[in-house]
LUMSEDO-654781 format. One record per residue (C-alpha): residue in three letters; z, x, y negated. Coordinates in steps of 0.05 Angstrom, whole numbers, padded with zeros to 5 digits, always signed. Last residue first. Layout:
<pts>
alaZXY;...
</pts>
This chain:
<pts>
phe-00449+00297+00927;glu-00495+00316+00871;lys-00464+00315+00802;phe-00485+00261+00754;ala-00499+00292+00687;tyr-00458+00317+00629;ser-00473+00373+00580;phe-00429+00422+00546;gly-00457+00492+00553;arg-00452+00515+00481;glu-00525+00502+00465;asp-00518+00433+00498;leu-00463+00414+00450;trp-00503+00436+00390;glu-00563+00396+00416;asp-00522+00333+00423;ile-00494+00343+00353;glu-00565+00349+00324;glu-00590+00290+00364;phe-00537+00243+00337;tyr-00545+00263+00265;ser-00596+00220+00229;arg-00605+00156+00271;lys-00532+00154+00289;trp-00512+00162+00216;leu-00560+00109+00192;val-00534+00057+00240;asn-00462+00077+00226;arg-00472+00071+00151;glu-00503+00002+00160;val-00443-00018+00204;met-00395+00003+00149;ala-00435-00032+00094;ala-00435-00096+00136;ala-00360-00091+00143;gln-00351-00080+00068;arg-00396-00140+00054;leu-00353-00179+00103;val-00290-00163+00065;lys-00322-00181-00001;lys-00344-00247+00028;leu-00272-00260+00046;pro-00248-00245-00025;ala-00303-00289-00055;gln-00288-00352-00016;asp-00326-00399-00063;asn-00392-00372-00036;pro-00379-00403+00032;thr-00383-00356+00093;glu-00445-00369+00135;glu-00485-00314+00100;leu-00431-00262+00115;leu-00429-00284+00188;gln-00505-00273+00192;lys-00497-00204+00159;val-00447-00183+00213;gln-00494-00206+00269;asp-00553-00171+00237;leu-00515-00105+00236;gln-00501-00113+00310;his-00575-00121+00324;asp-00592-00061+00280;asn-00548-00012+00319;asn-00483+00025+00304;phe-00424-00022+00315;tyr-00363+00017+00338;lys-00316-00002+00281;val-00342-00072+00276;ala-00281-00108+00302;ser-00232-00059+00269;leu-00265-00074+00202;val-00254-00149+00212;met-00181-00142+00232;glu-00166-00094+00175;ser-00197-00142+00125;leu-00157-00200+00153;val-00093-00161+00137;ser-00120-00138+00069;ile-00131-00210+00049;asp-00057-00223+00039;val+00004-00251+00074;leu-00036-00274+00136;asp-00037-00348+00117;leu-00094-00370+00162;gln-00153-00407+00133;arg-00201-00349+00143;leu-00183-00347+00217;glu-00200-00420+00228;arg-00271-00415+00202;trp-00281-00347+00235;asn-00260-00372+00305;glu-00326-00363+00342;ser-00347-00301+00304;leu-00279-00267+00308;phe-00272-00282+00383;gln-00342-00255+00397;trp-00325-00193+00356;ala-00260-00182+00392;val-00291-00191+00462;phe-00344-00139+00445;ser-00293-00088+00421;gly-00249-00107+00481;val-00294-00075+00533;glu-00288-00005+00505;ser-00218-00015+00475;arg-00201-00013+00401;ala-00219-00086+00388;val-00167-00113+00437;ala-00109-00077+00403;lys-00136-00094+00334;phe-00135-00168+00353;ala-00066-00167+00386;leu-00033-00132+00326;pro-00068-00177+00276;leu-00049-00239+00317;asp+00025-00224+00323;arg+00038-00261+00258;arg+00019-00324+00297;arg+00079-00313+00341;leu+00073-00301+00415;gly+00124-00332+00462;ser+00071-00362+00507;gly+00037-00397+00448;gly+00022-00381+00375;gly-00048-00410+00378;leu-00082-00349+00351;ala-00039-00302+00393;glu-00051-00343+00456;glu-00126-00343+00443;leu-00127-00268+00433;tyr-00090-00253+00498;met-00134-00303+00537;ser-00196-00268+00512;leu-00168-00201+00532;ile-00151-00228+00602;trp-00222-00255+00610;gly-00251-00188+00589;arg-00217-00147+00643;pro-00221-00074+00621;thr-00146-00075+00603;cys-00129-00035+00541;gly-00112-00094+00495;leu-00043-00103+00527;ala-00030-00031+00507;thr-00027-00051+00433;gly+00025-00104+00444;leu+00064-00056+00490;ala+00066-00001+00439;glu+00081-00050+00383;arg+00139-00081+00421;gln+00168-00014+00441;pro+00164+00014+00370;arg+00194-00051+00341;ser+00254-00053+00386;lys+00272-00120+00416;ala+00221-00128+00472;val+00225-00196+00507;arg+00152-00218+00501;phe+00125-00148+00508;lys+00163-00136+00573;arg+00133-00198+00604;trp+00062-00178+00582;ala+00072-00107+00608;phe+00089-00134+00677;glu+00030-00183+00674;trp-00016-00126+00656;glu+00008-00082+00713;arg-00001-00139+00764;glu-00070-00157+00738;ile-00098-00090+00761;gly-00087-00020+00736;arg-00132+00034+00707;ser-00136+00009+00635;leu-00064-00017+00641;ala-00037+00051+00661;thr-00076+00087+00607;cys-00052+00039+00553;tyr+00020+00042+00575;val+00021+00118+00579;pro-00018+00128+00514;leu+00030+00080+00478;ala+00096+00105+00506;val+00085+00178+00490;asp+00133+00185+00430;ser+00175+00126+00452;ala+00198+00156+00518;val+00177+00107+00574;gly+00213+00042+00587;arg+00285+00019+00581;arg+00298+00021+00657;phe+00261+00087+00663;gly+00318+00137+00670;asp+00335+00113+00740;arg+00276+00077+00773;gly+00263+00004+00756;glu+00201-00001+00800;met+00158-00022+00742;trp+00184+00037+00702;arg+00169+00085+00759;arg+00098+00055+00762;phe+00088+00068+00688;leu+00109+00140+00695;met+00063+00151+00754;ala+00003+00119+00721;ser+00014+00160+00659;ala+00019+00226+00699;asn-00046+00210+00736;val-00084+00195+00672;cys-00058+00256+00636;arg-00074+00302+00694;ser-00144+00272+00702;asp-00162+00280+00629;gln-00192+00213+00611;leu-00213+00228+00539;leu-00163+00175+00516;cys-00111+00206+00561;ala-00120+00275+00531;trp-00124+00244+00462;thr-00058+00207+00466;val-00023+00266+00500;val-00046+00313+00445;glu-00028+00264+00390;gln+00044+00253+00415;arg+00054+00328+00428;leu+00030+00343+00357;leu+00079+00293+00326;gln+00136+00321+00368;thr+00118+00392+00349;gln+00115+00375+00275;leu+00183+00339+00279;asn+00220+00397+00310;ala+00234+00401+00384;glu+00306+00385+00406;pro+00285+00320+00442;asp+00239+00361+00487;his+00194+00318+00531;lys+00147+00360+00573;phe+00093+00307+00582;gly+00038+00353+00556;leu+00065+00408+00511;thr+00041+00477+00533;asp-00014+00458+00581;tyr-00035+00401+00535;leu-00040+00452+00478;pro-00084+00499+00518;lys-00128+00442+00544;leu-00141+00408+00477;leu-00201+00449+00455;ser-00234+00444+00524;leu-00219+00369+00524;phe-00259+00362+00459;tyr-00319+00397+00490;glu-00315+00356+00555;lys-00313+00290+00516;leu-00374+00309+00476;ala-00413+00323+00539;gly-00390+00258+00572;tyr-00408+00218+00509;ser-00480+00241+00514;ala-00504+00180+00554;thr-00486+00135+00495;tyr-00435+00078+00488;arg-00379+00119+00456;phe-00421+00169+00418;met-00409+00136+00349;asp-00335+00124+00363;cys-00327+00195+00390;ile-00357+00223+00326;phe-00310+00180+00283;gln-00248+00200+00324;met-00265+00274+00321;asn-00260+00270+00245;arg-00189+00241+00247;phe-00168+00287+00304;ala-00191+00350+00267;ala-00151+00335+00204;gln-00091+00320+00248;trp-00101+00385+00284;ala-00093+00425+00220;val-00028+00390+00200;his-00002+00389+00272;ser-00003+00465+00274;lys-00013+00500+00340;glu-00085+00524+00332;ala-00110+00573+00386;lys-00159+00526+00421;leu-00174+00499+00352;tyr-00219+00560+00337;met-00282+00521+00356;thr-00272+00469+00301;thr-00304+00507+00243;asn-00368+00515+00284;leu-00374+00439+00283;ala-00390+00440+00209;thr-00446+00492+00216;lys-00479+00453+00272;tyr-00467+00387+00235;ser-00510+00413+00178;leu-00480+00406+00109;leu-00492+00356+00052;gly-00515+00299+00097;ala-00455+00256+00083;arg-00427+00262+00154;ala-00438+00337+00147;leu-00397+00338+00083;thr-00342+00300+00121;leu-00343+00350+00178;ala-00340+00411+00132;asp-00289+00382+00083;asp-00242+00359+00138;ile-00244+00423+00179;ile-00239+00470+00118;gln-00185+00427+00085;ala-00141+00428+00148;arg-00147+00504+00149;asn-00132+00501+00074;thr-00068+00462+00088;val-00049+00514+00140;his-00058+00573+00094;ile-00112+00622+00118;val-00091+00688+00150;glu-00062+00644+00204;his-00131+00632+00234;asp-00139+00703+00261;glu-00205+00718+00296;gln-00230+00647+00308;leu-00209+00622+00239;gln-00240+00683+00206;leu-00306+00669+00242;ala-00306+00596+00218;leu-00293+00621+00147;leu-00351+00671+00151;asn-00395+00616+00180;trp-00380+00571+00120;asn-00394+00631+00073;tyr-00462+00641+00104;asp-00479+00567+00106;asn-00473+00561+00030;tyr-00409+00531+00003;asn-00384+00460-00007;val-00316+00440-00036;arg-00283+00371-00036;tyr-00241+00341-00091;tyr-00170+00317-00108;gly-00144+00386-00126;thr-00080+00412-00092;met-00121+00427-00030;gln-00073+00484-00013;leu-00120+00526-00056;asn-00182+00490-00081;phe-00234+00544-00069;ile-00240+00592-00011;his-00278+00659-00009;trp-00306+00698+00050;leu-00325+00771+00052;gln-00397+00795+00065;pro-00417+00768-00003;pro-00377+00822-00040;pro-00310+00795-00067;leu-00303+00743-00123;gly-00273+00762-00190;thr-00316+00717-00233;val-00323+00643-00243;ile-00382+00610-00279;val-00376+00537-00300;his-00428+00482-00293;asp-00463+00424-00327;ala-00405+00418-00377;gln-00380+00353-00406;ser-00334+00334-00349;ser-00305+00404-00352;leu-00299+00451-00293;trp-00234+00485-00308;thr-00206+00555-00296;gln-00149+00590-00259;ala-00115+00522-00250;arg-00043+00529-00224;thr-00042+00532-00148;his-00027+00606-00140;arg+00007+00604-00072;phe-00055+00617-00029;phe-00063+00692-00034;pro-00118+00725+00008;arg-00135+00794-00023;lys-00205+00815-00002;gln-00214+00753+00042;ser-00216+00710-00020;thr-00177+00665-00067;phe-00192+00604-00109;thr-00167+00552-00159;ile-00207+00506-00203;pro-00177+00446-00239;ile-00232+00392-00245;trp-00244+00349-00307;trp-00289+00296-00276;lys-00360+00271-00280;tyr-00395+00207-00257;ser-00459+00198-00297;leu-00503+00223-00241;asp-00479+00167-00196;glu-00520+00117-00236;glu-00584+00149-00210;lys-00565+00132-00139;glu-00537+00174-00083;asp-00533+00148-00013;gly-00498+00207+00018;leu-00461+00160+00065;thr-00393+00189+00049;leu-00409+00193-00025;phe-00384+00251-00067;arg-00398+00247-00141;lys-00428+00312-00169;gln-00401+00379-00190;thr-00427+00449-00204;leu-00395+00518-00196;lys-00435+00582-00207;ala-00406+00642-00173;ser-00389+00714-00191;gly-00377+00779-00152;lys-00445+00810-00166;his-00483+00788-00102;asp-00486+00714-00123;ala-00443+00655-00103;thr-00463+00582-00108;val-00401+00539-00101;thr-00413+00464-00098;val-00355+00420-00122;val-00354+00351-00090;pro-00327+00300-00137;tyr-00283+00238-00132;gly-00289+00163-00124;glu-00275+00107-00172;gln-00273+00115-00248;leu-00215+00102-00297;thr-00161+00140-00260;trp-00190+00209-00247;thr-00231+00218-00310;asp-00173+00189-00350;met-00132+00247-00323;ile-00166+00304-00359;thr-00175+00275-00429;lys-00107+00240-00424;val-00073+00306-00406;thr-00101+00335-00471;val-00152+00390-00482;asp-00166+00441-00537;ser-00102+00482-00529;pro-00116+00500-00456;leu-00059+00476-00412;ser+00012+00502-00395;asn+00032+00519-00466;asp+00105+00499-00449;glu+00118+00457-00511;leu+00047+00431-00514;tyr+00052+00417-00439;ala+00112+00371-00449;glu+00082+00332-00508;thr+00018+00322-00467;met+00059+00295-00408;phe+00094+00246-00455;his+00030+00219-00484;trp-00006+00217-00416;leu+00050+00173-00389;asp+00043+00125-00447;asp-00032+00125-00438;gln-00021+00103-00365;asn+00011+00038-00386;ala+00085+00025-00398;asn+00138-00028-00398;ala+00211-00029-00420;tyr+00280-00023-00391;arg+00273+00053-00398;leu+00214+00075-00440;ser+00242+00138-00474;ser+00284+00160-00414;leu+00229+00151-00363;tyr+00173+00184-00402;ser+00217+00241-00427;thr+00242+00256-00356;leu+00172+00253-00329;gly+00145+00302-00380;lys+00201+00352-00365;gln+00188+00348-00291;phe+00114+00361-00299;thr+00126+00419-00348;glu+00174+00453-00299;glu+00131+00440-00237;thr+00068+00470-00267;leu+00017+00430-00307;phe-00040+00445-00258;his+00005+00434-00198;gln+00041+00371-00220;met-00026+00341-00242;met-00055+00351-00173;arg+00006+00319-00141;ile-00001+00260-00188;ile-00075+00257-00168;ser-00054+00252-00095;ala+00001+00200-00106;gly-00047+00153-00142;lys-00099+00165-00088;asn-00046+00146-00036;tyr-00012+00087-00068;pro-00059+00062-00122;ile-00118+00069-00072;glu-00082+00042-00011;asp-00093-00031-00026;phe-00055-00072-00076;val-00113-00077-00124;asp-00144-00132-00082;tyr-00079-00172-00079;ile-00091-00201-00149;phe-00162-00220-00131;ala-00150-00295-00121;pro-00105-00293-00183;ser-00167-00279-00225;pro-00207-00221-00256;ile-00159-00164-00240;ala-00177-00098-00272;asp-00168-00029-00239;ser-00131+00035-00255;val-00139+00075-00191;pro-00213+00059-00195;his-00248+00020-00139;ser-00278+00036-00071;ser-00334-00005-00041;arg-00383+00052-00055;leu-00347+00094-00004;gly-00317+00163-00016;asp-00250+00132-00035;his-00240+00110+00037;his-00247+00180+00067;met-00210+00208+00007;ile-00151+00162+00024;tyr-00139+00197+00091;gln-00150+00266+00063;gln-00095+00254+00012;gln-00046+00213+00052;asp-00034+00239+00122;val-00076+00302+00116;val-00051+00332+00051;phe+00017+00298+00055;gly+00031+00337+00119;asp+00039+00400+00078;leu+00089+00365+00033;leu+00123+00331+00092;gly+00137+00395+00131;trp+00193+00364+00173;glu+00228+00431+00173;pro+00244+00420+00098;glu+00290+00362+00114;leu+00328+00340+00051;gln+00286+00379+00001;asp+00221+00357+00034;ile+00250+00287+00035;ala+00253+00286-00041;val+00183+00312-00053;asn+00153+00265-00002;ala+00188+00205-00034;met+00164+00231-00102;tyr+00092+00223-00079;thr+00095+00151-00054;ala+00142+00126-00110;phe+00097+00160-00162;gly+00034+00127-00136;glu+00067+00060-00127;ser+00095+00051-00197;leu+00046+00084-00243;trp-00007+00065-00191;leu+00003-00008-00208;asp-00032+00006-00274;thr-00080-00053-00272;trp-00021-00093-00246;trp+00002-00104-00318;lys+00052-00072-00366;pro+00074-00023-00311;thr+00150-00021-00305;val+00199+00031-00328;leu+00269+00022-00299;asn+00243-00019-00241;gly+00173+00007-00227;phe+00185+00082-00226;trp+00260+00091-00234;gln+00288+00045-00180;his+00220+00055-00147;ala+00242+00124-00124;met+00295+00088-00081;glu+00241+00046-00048;his+00200+00108-00029;thr+00264+00143-00006;ile+00280+00086+00041;leu+00210+00084+00073;arg+00203+00160+00077;ala+00271+00166+00110;leu+00254+00109+00159;asn+00188+00141+00179;arg+00219+00210+00187;gln+00275+00182+00231;gln+00225+00146+00274;ile+00185+00210+00282;ala+00248+00250+00296;ser+00259+00206+00356;ser+00312+00153+00365;asn+00358+00136+00423;thr+00431+00154+00409;pro+00431+00141+00334;asp+00394+00074+00344;ile+00355+00065+00280;leu+00352-00001+00244;phe+00308-00005+00183;leu+00238-00007+00213;ser+00251-00065+00261;glu+00294-00099+00209;arg+00239-00103+00157;cys+00271-00079+00093;thr+00301-00110+00030;ile+00326-00067-00027;leu+00378-00100-00071;gly+00398-00061-00133;trp+00331-00071-00166;asn+00284-00102-00115;glu+00246-00045-00081;met+00215-00083-00024;ala+00206-00059+00048;ser+00156-00058+00104;phe+00118-00115+00073;ser+00114-00190+00086;thr+00184-00190+00116;glu+00214-00216+00180;pro+00282-00204+00213;leu+00311-00178+00148;ala+00353-00114+00142;val+00386-00111+00073;leu+00402-00048+00033;asp+00449-00062-00025;met+00456-00014-00084;lys+00514-00020-00132;arg+00538-00002-00201;leu+00469-00005-00233;pro+00441+00046-00283;tyr+00415+00102-00237;ser+00428+00162-00280;leu+00373+00202-00314;asn+00362+00277-00309;phe+00296+00261-00274;tyr+00308+00309-00216;asn+00383+00302-00217;glu+00384+00226-00215;phe+00326+00229-00165;phe+00365+00273-00117;his+00429+00233-00125;leu+00396+00167-00105;ser+00355+00203-00051;tyr+00418+00228-00016;asn+00455+00162-00018;ala+00395+00123+00006;val+00382+00174+00061;thr+00454+00170+00086;leu+00455+00094+00084;ala+00389+00088+00121;leu+00414+00138+00173;gly+00478+00100+00186;thr+00448+00030+00193;gln+00445+00028+00269;glu+00520+00018+00277;leu+00516-00047+00240;ala+00469-00078+00292;asp+00517-00126+00328;arg+00539-00160+00263;arg+00471-00177+00236;thr+00451-00135+00176;trp+00474-00112+00108;ala+00478-00039+00086;glu+00522-00019+00027;ile+00518+00033-00028;lys+00570+00032-00084;thr+00547+00072-00144;arg+00600+00117-00175;glu+00614+00149-00108;gly+00681+00144-00073;gly+00661+00167-00004;asp+00643+00131+00060;leu+00579+00089+00056;ser+00593+00016+00063;arg+00575-00029+00123;arg+00562-00102+00114;gln+00561-00164+00158;tyr+00507-00216+00154;asp+00520-00292+00154;ser+00462-00300+00106;ile+00439-00317+00035;val+00395-00264+00003;phe+00376-00255-00070;ala+00322-00219-00110;val+00294-00211-00180;leu+00245-00153-00182;tyr+00182-00195-00187;thr+00212-00229-00249;ser+00210-00165-00290;met+00274-00133-00315;asn+00322-00127-00374;phe+00389-00112-00342;ser+00422-00167-00303;thr+00479-00212-00323;ala+00532-00211-00269;phe+00526-00258-00210;gln+00555-00328-00203;asp+00566-00355-00133;trp+00574-00431-00128;val+00611-00458-00068;trp+00600-00509-00012;gly+00650-00534+00040;gln+00654-00603+00009;trp+00592-00620-00031;gly+00608-00693-00050;gln+00626-00684-00123;arg+00656-00614-00121;ile+00626-00546-00114;pro+00679-00492-00105;thr+00677-00431-00150;thr+00659-00359-00136;arg+00660-00306-00190;val+00626-00243-00216;leu+00585-00220-00156;pro+00549-00154-00169;met+00477-00152-00193;asn+00411-00154-00157;ser+00433-00211-00111;ile+00481-00225-00054;ala+00502-00290-00021;thr+00548-00296+00039;met+00555-00354+00088;asn+00617-00390+00115;ala+00629-00424+00048;glu+00561-00457+00048;arg+00518-00432-00009;ala+00499-00448-00081;leu+00469-00391-00121;tyr+00478-00380-00195;leu+00437-00326-00230;asp+00441-00300-00301;phe+00379-00261-00316;thr+00356-00212-00370;ala+00282-00212-00391;lys+00218-00174-00378;met+00150-00206-00392;glu+00110-00144-00379;pro+00111-00153-00304;glu+00082-00224-00307;asp+00115-00286-00277;phe+00138-00324-00338;cys+00181-00369-00296;pro+00188-00434-00258;phe+00234-00421-00197;ala+00225-00398-00126;arg+00149-00400-00118;arg+00138-00371-00188;ala+00177-00309-00164;asp+00114-00300-00122;ala+00070-00254-00162;pro+00074-00182-00136;trp+00126-00179-00109;phe+00173-00239-00104;gln+00199-00233-00033;thr+00264-00271-00027;ala+00314-00286+00027;ala+00346-00345+00065;val+00374-00325+00133;lys+00384-00371+00192;arg+00418-00358+00258;glu+00392-00378+00327;asn+00444-00371+00383;gly+00427-00323+00440;glu+00499-00300+00451;lys+00483-00232+00421;asp+00457-00265+00357;lys+00386-00291+00349;tyr+00347-00283+00284;thr+00315-00330+00235;thr+00275-00331+00171;val+00277-00377+00110;phe+00237-00366+00046;phe+00244-00359-00029;gly+00176-00332-00052;lys+00139-00299+00004;thr+00152-00292+00079;ala+00117-00355+00102;asn+00164-00411+00123;gly+00182-00429+00052;leu+00247-00458+00027;met+00227-00521-00009;ser+00221-00544-00081;gln+00256-00586-00133;phe+00260-00579-00208;his+00304-00591-00269;leu+00285-00567-00338;ser+00305-00526-00398;leu+00265-00486-00449;leu+00309-00458-00504;tyr+00278-00436-00569;ile+00287-00373-00611;asn+00250-00370-00677;gly+00207-00311-00701;gln+00142-00350-00704;arg+00151-00425-00708;leu+00141-00470-00648;arg+00090-00522-00668;arg+00104-00596-00664;arg+00080-00650-00618;leu+00091-00605-00558;his+00046-00591-00498;val+00084-00564-00437;thr+00035-00524-00394;tyr+00045-00504-00322;gln+00002-00446-00296;gln-00016-00430-00224;tyr-00083-00402-00247;glu-00123-00446-00199;pro-00069-00500-00194;asp-00071-00515-00270;tyr-00012-00561-00285;arg-00005-00607-00346;gln+00051-00636-00388;arg+00043-00683-00447;lys+00068-00694-00519;val+00139-00667-00514;pro+00183-00680-00574;leu+00222-00620-00601;thr+00297-00617-00590;arg+00340-00594-00647;arg+00402-00552-00634;lys+00393-00521-00703;ser+00395-00447-00684;ile+00373-00461-00612;leu+00308-00498-00627;thr+00303-00539-00564;val+00246-00549-00514;arg+00266-00599-00461;val+00237-00618-00393;ser+00282-00666-00355;glu+00235-00726-00357;glu+00181-00683-00323;val+00224-00668-00262;val+00184-00606-00241;asp+00160-00605-00169;ile+00150-00533-00145;asp+00096-00510-00098;val+00073-00455-00146;leu+00099-00443-00216;his+00080-00402-00277;phe+00092-00412-00351;val+00058-00441-00413;val+00096-00470-00472;arg+00051-00505-00522;ser+00048-00518-00597;thr+00041-00446-00619;ala+00063-00399-00674;lys+00060-00326-00652;leu+00114-00282-00623;val+00162-00341-00610;glu+00224-00316-00573;leu+00242-00358-00513;glu+00310-00370-00481;val+00299-00397-00411;glu+00341-00449-00376;leu+00326-00471-00305;arg+00357-00520-00257;gly+00342-00523-00182;ile+00350-00564-00119;ile+00319-00528-00060;thr+00302-00569+00002;his+00306-00533+00069;asn+00318-00598+00108;gly+00390-00580+00123;his+00419-00513+00145;leu+00389-00474+00087;leu+00397-00531+00037;pro+00382-00487-00023;his+00420-00498-00088;leu+00389-00455-00142;arg+00415-00446-00214;val+00375-00399-00259;thr+00395-00378-00329;tyr+00340-00336-00358;his+00341-00292-00420;val+00290-00265-00470;pro+00225-00296-00448;arg+00169-00277-00496;leu+00122-00328-00525;thr+00053-00327-00559;pro+00017-00276-00516;pro-00017-00330-00475;leu-00004-00322-00400;arg-00055-00278-00365;ile-00106-00303-00314;asn-00145-00335-00370;thr-00192-00395-00364;glu-00144-00452-00380;glu-00112-00412-00436;glu-00178-00404-00473;glu-00193-00478-00465;asp-00126-00499-00494;glu-00135-00451-00553;ala-00203-00481-00564;glu-00172-00550-00561;leu-00119-00527-00612;arg-00172-00500-00657;met-00215-00562-00650;lys-00155-00605-00665;arg-00138-00563-00726;lys-00210-00566-00748;arg-00210-00641-00740;ala-00143-00649-00776;tyr-00168-00604-00832;thr-00232-00645-00838;val-00192-00710-00838;ser-00145-00682-00890;his-00203-00656-00932;cys-00236-00723-00927;leu-00172-00757-00949;leu-00162-00708-01004;leu-00233-00718-01027;leu-00223-00794-01025;leu-00159-00789-01064;thr-00195-00747-01115;phe-00250-00798-01118;arg-00199-00855-01126;gly-00164-00816-01180;leu-00229-00799-01214;trp-00248-00873-01212;gly-00182-00894-01242;arg-00185-00838-01294;trp-00254-00859-01314;gly-00235-00932-01319;cys-00176-00914-01364;leu-00220-00869-01405;thr-00271-00926-01413;val-00339-00918-01383;thr-00401-00943-01421;met-00467-00948-01387;
</pts>
């Protein structure tokens, strides 16, 4: 065959064209496959794709607060392209986007890119704009769109709430609650903490209302074109911040400014007739602002701080930058009628939110995995600040029992999770917002402060905050700056870093128990293992190891102030030997002031020496270590690591104890034992023993109200009266009945009820002994109560009646939202009923019968329902009750994973109770009998 050159070239050209065509088709297919793969990846990821970064938002919102609650909105977002992409993905929930209005424009050339399609994924709450062309890396584009939504009734996103003025007229307030992931309910946005941007905000309002936001007001202009009486408020451009910190409020509130020409203007906003109750909040905000500026050597960057009291909020308060919102019932304090306890609670609340202006706002966690960097520091630093303001309150000593020991009881369960925890899907986003990042986070921060020393700790925090301001951080960033600080100060061994130590506390759940095995030569071998409340160790638990700072003292020379680590028990070492202990006939104590986040176990001989010291002269031992001895001993006994007879010996000295800190540790552990004995014949003996410990304190404090007493005394008096009435001390019961009767009769001095610090035990005791008349009186007072303490005390006391039909009616009214009750009262009513002897059975029956409806309720987050479920099974301790919980678990659909998790926790709790009763009941009963505490019917 002969082929001419021309023919060859023609064929080659056609072949080349065919190759090019095939290559083009192949390329197109590969590109399509790549884009489809990218689509698929985005559809299954809780995180937004890392292709775009918002730089600046312009948000215009026109809410019809006094109309049908519609919100008309316009959004513009400048986006930097970090990686070439053909789609823009952002968050929204319950927002209707006007699809025809969506534009993506290259800012430098004012060129709009064609939109291919738009799609919404409700599971991940992500809206995707697919483009026909790719956004080029390094360019800045403008996303613009119009949208419409509604003001919500639930207290999240942009919502409406109401209050009544002095004349009884209903007034509306529009406010925001965006933490943790609800800015997407107010306007489309890139709703992740790491995606910081600046914001220009425009709010439309009626001229007789007021609008405030994070930044100061710049200008107000009338709205024309048919909106007579309406204006636009424009606010100054914000600093770089996360979407969850954006905030605004529209109301008819009045404001009160703090006197004094400070650089930062602090104002409180509330309804007109409550302005006089904002003084303490303003004072604490001003104090804490200056305290943190000095402590961190870093100024608060905004020119103003607004504190707003809202009728309803999802949480106690929210740290929005420059605009803190608080629940009104917690925020307003009557200067003429408030206790030190209420003042302490408000001070801690405000100071916590002020600490967030640095931890969380100025430096924000990159993702919710490291929520503890925000909440742990705010929790601990609030205690540090208030201790400087009111040292007599004893908050740093109280921290050990109120927060550290409290969270250790939860963290000792298998259901616990690490401080730094992953989030698999939006359904679980609230799971990490439990008390672990708050209280365990704060506890390990306190531990770090002590082993680094205060000077090094403070220096490291200042470097961390100043270097990363307006940016984001993870825990490794904190470890870096802390390590730099200790290297300068030489406050740790040279071969270890802060990361090496602290990762063992943040990346694994739980904590260790250190066992001290002393010899006769003045030394001891220290070993560690994971502590589990149930003592149900598994082989996998052997891998849990921590870097543990060791401190100790002894009877030979007791000195409790040296809280810097004297040695370390490494996570790699099987043990460590300490020397310098006294002869074995003298006691020793490890973990001074409980600055370490761990428990300590000794041999029975040393435990008995400590118990003897407490009985002879308890004040030789520091108060936080007295609390530690009680809590460690009784918790170790509960786990099967110490006999209950040895542990209970540490409580016998309490007749002489006058510190609320030590008593609080005892009350928490006594509560569990009482719960387990509650429906047994031996409860009477246990009750008599506990009353014998309480009698000296009740004789001293009792109902002798002293408004001049310090906070610790007021707290102790409240607990003593509560327990004396709970254990049915005849004097407490009679006094409560008398006080309640005087209130019913309208006697002088009782028209506003009983003193707030003893109101709950008085109301509860009176209703438990009274008839329907007392309950109906309390019910009427509850429905009209204005102060939060009074309302909560009455709402809880309503569950104390022994009449089951009344308790059932109370729960049904709360569920249905009738008779003046609001559905948000249901958790209060349910837990009130569940805590009483008769009510615990009523509550479980109600839960079982209404489980389908309860799991559909919008109760803010799953933790509220979790608390209700756990309160219902608190006293369950037999196999039949365990089967009931398991049956409810089986009946819950598999697609409701958070709810099944709650029920698994409940089943685990009941299982622990069953095992505990089987293992330890007889031992405690025998110990009581040996000490002369038994209960039998007396002959008449």
